[in-house]
C-alpha positions as CSV (number, residue, x, y, z in Angstrom):
1,M,126.6,-2.1,273.9
2,T,124.9,0.9,275.4
3,T,121.3,1.3,276.3
4,V,119.3,4.6,276.1
5,V,116.7,4.7,278.8
6,C,114.1,7.2,279.9
7,N,114.7,8.3,283.5
8,K,110.9,8.6,284.1
9,C,109.2,5.5,282.7
10,G,112.2,3.3,282.0
11,K,111.4,2.9,278.3
12,R,114.3,2.2,276.0
13,R,115.0,4.4,273.0
14,N,115.7,2.4,269.9
15,G,117.7,4.3,267.2
16,F,117.3,7.9,266.1
17,S,114.3,10.1,266.6
18,Y,113.5,13.8,266.1
19,N,111.9,13.6,269.5
20,V,114.7,14.3,271.9
21,T,112.6,13.4,275.0
22,C,110.5,10.3,275.7
23,E,106.8,10.3,274.8
24,C,106.1,10.3,278.5
25,G,108.0,13.6,278.9
26,G,111.0,12.0,280.6
27,I,114.7,12.6,279.6
28,F,116.9,9.8,278.2
29,S,120.2,8.8,279.6
30,I,122.9,6.5,278.1
31,H,124.2,3.6,280.1
32,P,127.4,1.6,279.0
33,E,126.8,-2.1,279.6
34,F,130.3,-3.4,279.1
35,K,133.6,-3.3,281.0
36,F,135.7,-0.2,280.6
37,R,138.0,-0.4,277.5
38,S,141.3,1.4,278.3
39,E,143.3,0.6,275.2
40,H,141.1,2.3,272.6
41,I,139.2,4.9,274.5
42,W,136.5,5.6,271.8
43,E,135.4,2.0,272.1
44,N,133.6,3.2,275.2
45,F,131.2,5.0,272.9
46,P,130.2,2.2,270.6
47,Y,127.1,4.0,269.1
48,L,129.5,6.3,267.2
49,K,130.7,5.0,263.8
50,R,133.2,7.8,263.5
51,V,134.2,10.8,265.6
52,N,133.9,14.4,264.2
53,S,137.1,15.9,265.7
54,L,138.2,19.5,265.7
55,G,141.6,18.6,267.2
56,E,140.7,17.9,270.8
57,C,143.5,17.0,273.2
58,E,143.7,15.3,276.6
59,T,143.3,18.4,278.8
60,P,146.1,19.2,281.3
61,L,145.9,18.3,285.0
62,I,148.1,20.6,287.2
63,S,148.8,20.4,290.9
64,F,149.1,23.0,293.7
65,D,149.8,21.2,296.9
66,K,146.6,19.3,297.9
67,M,144.6,21.0,295.1
68,S,144.7,19.9,291.4
69,M,143.0,21.5,288.4
70,K,141.7,19.9,285.2
71,L,142.0,22.7,282.6
72,E,139.0,21.9,280.4
73,Y,139.4,25.2,278.5
74,F,142.2,23.6,276.5
75,S,139.5,22.7,273.9
76,P,138.8,23.8,270.4
77,T,136.2,26.4,271.5
78,Y,137.8,27.0,274.9
79,S,135.3,25.3,277.1
80,Y,134.5,21.8,278.3
81,K,131.3,21.9,276.2
82,D,133.3,20.5,273.3
83,R,133.3,17.1,275.0
84,G,129.5,17.0,274.5
85,S,129.3,18.7,271.1
86,R,131.9,16.3,269.6
87,T,129.7,13.3,270.7
88,L,126.3,14.8,269.9
89,I,127.4,16.1,266.5
90,S,129.1,12.8,265.6
91,W,125.8,11.1,266.4
92,L,123.8,13.5,264.4
93,S,126.1,13.2,261.4
94,Q,125.2,9.5,261.2
95,N,121.5,10.3,261.2
96,L,120.9,13.7,259.5
97,D,121.7,14.9,256.0
98,K,124.2,17.6,255.4
99,G,122.5,21.0,255.2
100,S,119.9,20.0,257.8
101,V,118.9,22.7,260.3
102,I,119.9,22.1,263.9
103,K,119.1,24.5,266.7
104,E,120.3,25.0,270.3
105,D,119.6,27.3,273.2
106,S,122.6,28.5,275.2
107,S,123.9,31.4,277.3
108,G,127.1,31.2,275.3
109,N,129.6,28.3,275.7
110,A,127.3,25.5,274.5
111,G,126.1,27.7,271.6
112,A,129.7,28.4,270.5
113,S,130.6,24.7,270.7
114,I,127.5,23.4,268.9
115,A,128.0,26.2,266.2
116,A,131.6,25.2,265.7
117,Y,131.0,21.4,265.5
118,G,127.7,21.7,263.7
119,N,128.8,24.0,260.9
120,A,132.0,22.0,260.5
121,A,129.8,18.9,260.0
122,G,127.8,20.7,257.3
123,F,124.7,21.6,259.3
124,E,122.8,24.9,259.2
125,T,123.1,26.0,262.8
126,H,120.8,28.3,264.7
127,I,121.7,29.4,268.3
128,F,119.1,30.9,270.6
129,V,120.6,33.1,273.3
130,P,119.3,35.3,276.2
131,E,118.9,39.0,275.2
132,H,121.8,40.1,277.4
133,A,124.3,37.3,276.6
134,V,128.0,38.2,276.9
135,R,129.3,40.1,273.9
136,E,132.5,38.0,273.6
137,K,130.5,34.8,273.5
138,L,128.1,36.1,270.8
139,A,131.0,37.1,268.7
140,Q,132.5,33.7,269.0
141,I,129.2,32.0,268.0
142,E,128.9,34.3,264.9
143,A,132.5,33.6,263.9
144,Y,131.6,29.9,263.6
145,G,128.9,30.7,261.1
146,A,125.8,30.2,263.2
147,R,122.7,32.4,263.1
148,I,122.0,34.0,266.5
149,H,118.4,34.5,267.8
150,K,118.3,36.9,270.8
151,I,115.3,36.1,273.1
152,P,114.0,38.3,275.9
153,G,113.0,36.7,279.2
154,S,114.3,33.8,281.3
155,R,116.6,31.0,280.3
156,E,113.5,28.8,280.0
157,D,112.0,31.3,277.5
158,V,115.1,30.9,275.4
159,A,114.8,27.1,275.4
160,R,111.1,27.3,274.5
161,A,111.9,29.6,271.5
162,A,114.5,27.2,270.2
163,Q,112.1,24.2,270.5
164,E,109.4,26.0,268.5
165,Y,111.8,26.8,265.6
166,E,112.2,24.4,262.6
167,G,114.8,21.7,262.5
168,Y,116.4,19.2,264.9
169,F,116.7,20.4,268.6
170,A,120.4,19.8,269.3
171,S,119.9,20.6,273.0
172,H,123.0,20.2,275.1
173,V,120.6,19.5,278.1
174,L,118.1,17.1,276.6
175,N,120.2,15.1,274.2
176,P,121.8,12.2,276.1
177,E,124.7,12.0,273.7
178,F,125.9,15.5,274.8
179,R,125.9,14.5,278.5
180,D,127.5,11.2,277.6
181,G,130.5,13.0,276.0
182,M,131.5,14.1,279.5
183,R,132.4,10.5,280.4
184,M,135.7,11.2,278.7
185,I,136.7,13.6,281.5
186,S,136.4,10.7,284.0
187,Y,138.4,8.4,281.9
188,E,141.2,11.0,281.5
189,L,141.3,11.7,285.2
190,F,141.5,8.0,286.0
191,K,144.5,7.8,283.6
192,E,146.1,11.0,284.8
193,I,145.8,10.4,288.6
194,G,147.1,6.9,288.2
195,R,145.4,5.4,291.3
196,T,142.1,3.7,292.2
197,R,141.0,6.3,294.8
198,I,139.9,9.6,293.2
199,P,139.9,12.9,295.4
200,T,136.9,15.0,295.9
201,I,135.9,16.7,292.6
202,Y,134.6,20.3,292.5
203,V,132.2,21.0,289.6
204,P,130.3,24.2,288.6
205,L,126.6,23.5,288.2
206,S,123.9,25.0,286.1
207,A,122.0,22.6,283.7
208,G,123.9,19.7,285.2
209,T,125.3,18.1,282.1
210,L,129.0,18.2,283.3
211,F,128.2,16.8,286.7
212,L,125.9,14.0,285.4
213,G,128.4,13.0,282.7
214,I,131.4,12.8,285.0
215,V,129.4,10.8,287.5
216,S,128.4,8.4,284.7
217,G,132.0,8.0,283.7
218,F,133.1,7.2,287.2
219,E,130.2,4.8,287.8
220,H,131.3,3.0,284.6
221,L,134.9,2.8,286.0
222,Y,133.6,1.5,289.3
223,S,131.3,-1.1,287.9
224,S,134.3,-2.3,285.7
225,G,136.4,-2.7,288.9
226,E,138.9,0.0,288.0
227,I,138.4,2.3,291.0
228,E,137.5,1.7,294.7
229,S,134.5,3.9,294.7
230,V,132.7,6.7,292.9
231,P,134.3,9.9,294.1
232,R,132.6,12.5,296.3
233,F,131.6,15.7,294.5
234,V,131.2,19.3,295.6
235,V,128.8,20.9,293.1
236,V,128.9,24.7,293.1
237,Q,126.4,27.4,292.2
238,P,126.4,31.2,292.6
239,E,124.2,32.3,295.4
240,Y,122.2,34.5,293.0
241,V,121.2,31.4,290.9
242,S,121.2,28.4,293.2
243,P,118.1,26.2,292.8
244,I,119.9,22.9,293.3
245,C,121.8,24.1,296.4
246,S,118.6,25.6,297.8
247,A,116.8,22.2,297.4
248,I,119.7,20.1,298.7
249,N,120.3,22.4,301.7
250,N,116.6,23.0,302.5
251,V,116.8,26.7,301.9
252,K,113.4,28.0,300.9
253,R,113.8,30.2,297.8
254,A,111.3,30.9,295.0
255,E,112.4,31.1,291.4
256,T,111.6,34.8,291.5
257,D,114.2,35.3,294.3
258,F,117.1,34.6,291.9
259,K,118.8,37.3,289.9
260,D,121.6,37.6,287.3
261,S,125.1,36.5,288.4
262,I,128.5,37.5,287.1
263,A,128.9,33.8,286.6
264,D,126.9,34.1,283.3
265,A,127.3,30.4,282.3
266,L,125.5,29.3,285.5
267,V,122.0,30.8,284.9
268,S,119.5,27.9,284.9
269,R,116.8,28.8,287.4
270,K,114.7,25.8,286.8
271,P,117.0,23.1,285.3
272,A,115.3,20.3,283.4
273,L,117.7,17.7,284.9
274,A,117.1,18.8,288.5
275,G,115.7,15.5,289.6
276,M,118.6,13.5,288.2
277,I,121.1,15.9,289.7
278,I,119.7,15.8,293.2
279,Q,119.5,12.0,293.0
280,K,123.2,11.7,292.1
281,I,124.3,14.2,294.7
282,K,122.5,12.3,297.4
283,E,123.5,8.9,296.1
284,H,127.2,9.7,296.3
285,G,127.3,11.6,299.5
286,S,128.1,14.9,297.7
287,L,127.7,18.5,298.7
288,C,126.1,21.5,297.0
289,V,127.8,24.8,297.9
290,S,126.8,28.3,296.9
291,V,129.2,31.2,296.6
292,S,128.7,35.0,296.7
293,E,129.4,37.4,293.9
294,D,132.4,38.9,295.8
295,Q,133.8,35.4,296.5
296,I,133.6,34.6,292.7
297,I,135.3,37.8,291.7
298,N,138.1,37.4,294.3
299,A,138.6,33.8,293.3
300,R,139.0,34.7,289.7
301,K,141.6,37.4,290.6
302,K,143.6,34.9,292.8
303,L,143.5,32.3,290.0
304,A,144.8,34.8,287.5
305,L,147.8,35.6,289.8
306,M,148.5,31.8,289.8
307,G,148.6,31.9,286.0
308,I,145.1,30.4,285.5
309,L,142.8,32.8,283.6
310,V,139.2,31.4,283.7
311,E,135.8,32.8,283.2
312,Y,133.8,33.7,286.3
313,S,131.7,30.6,286.1
314,S,134.8,28.5,286.4
315,A,136.1,30.5,289.3
316,T,133.1,29.4,291.4
317,V,134.8,26.1,292.2
318,F,137.9,27.8,293.6
319,A,135.7,30.1,295.6
320,A,133.9,27.0,297.0
321,Y,137.2,25.3,297.8
322,E,138.3,28.4,299.7
323,K,135.0,28.7,301.5
324,L,135.3,25.1,302.7
325,G,138.7,25.8,304.1
326,H,141.2,23.8,301.9
327,S,140.7,20.9,304.3
328,E,141.0,18.0,301.9
329,E,142.7,16.8,298.7
330,A,140.6,18.2,295.9
331,L,140.3,18.3,292.1
332,L,138.7,21.3,290.5
333,I,137.2,21.3,287.0
334,M,138.1,24.5,285.3
335,T,135.5,24.8,282.6
336,G,135.9,28.0,280.4
337,N,138.7,30.3,279.2
338,G,138.9,33.7,280.9
339,L,139.0,35.5,277.5
340,K,135.3,34.7,277.2
341,N,134.4,37.5,279.6
342,L,137.2,39.9,280.3
């Protein structure tokens, strides 16, 4: 079985609720309380009666000397967010009627993913986006049949507008089922790497759902005796929007010091999951590295010449790998297709 527990007061969530957070204001997390099941991988998500699939595959893992890349953009909507949308929308399909209104706030990739899976499941989907969201991502969201709401102001203003609208708040940040879908990446890596010691994993960081979900998956594998230890992580943020790196590295920066980055998917200036993220970074001896705009742009160009076309937000991990000097075996999570912001 799995338990759903508030990270603030420790209260368990029992069943489905329209309140996506605990009554104390805390955020719920899902904890698998059974040994890892390798034969039938979806048995590791026992709260799902069926999985709403759009044809997902096991994403490729390719190697370049000491560096490997997990190409998460080999997904139905071309980003890793489909891992979470598949799990969250499958859960909502068990608890909401077809035609129900669901809403999400997103700078682009999560919105496209929730729109695709939500509309395919028969929901009326509304996506709230920043006023200056990337044109290609807005076109993708509209193509999936969602209604777009452009909101002026900060990323937090967009989230607030979504929360105040009617319907179920299918937030990729607050709903634990979305984060929990990222456990599948850990299981695939364990299978693909084929050994019990996992190299250092580089992950781009904004809201933190990818990082926290992958950590949860490896913690599950470790507690099941499948791996020697939870791997070390390097989480990466653009210097222009780096609240977690500033906190971890004791750099004093106010929220007003941050500005828009070319890495448009990494824009959370005040992430709701910050406490959980910082705790896991420290717990597993991980690093938080920030990279400049020039480093991001140059990294994307170099990757393209290697045949890997990713969006700028994905290129941050390669920029960080280069910044740290290529000194260790590393695995980079490439999160979004480059066609999303040409």
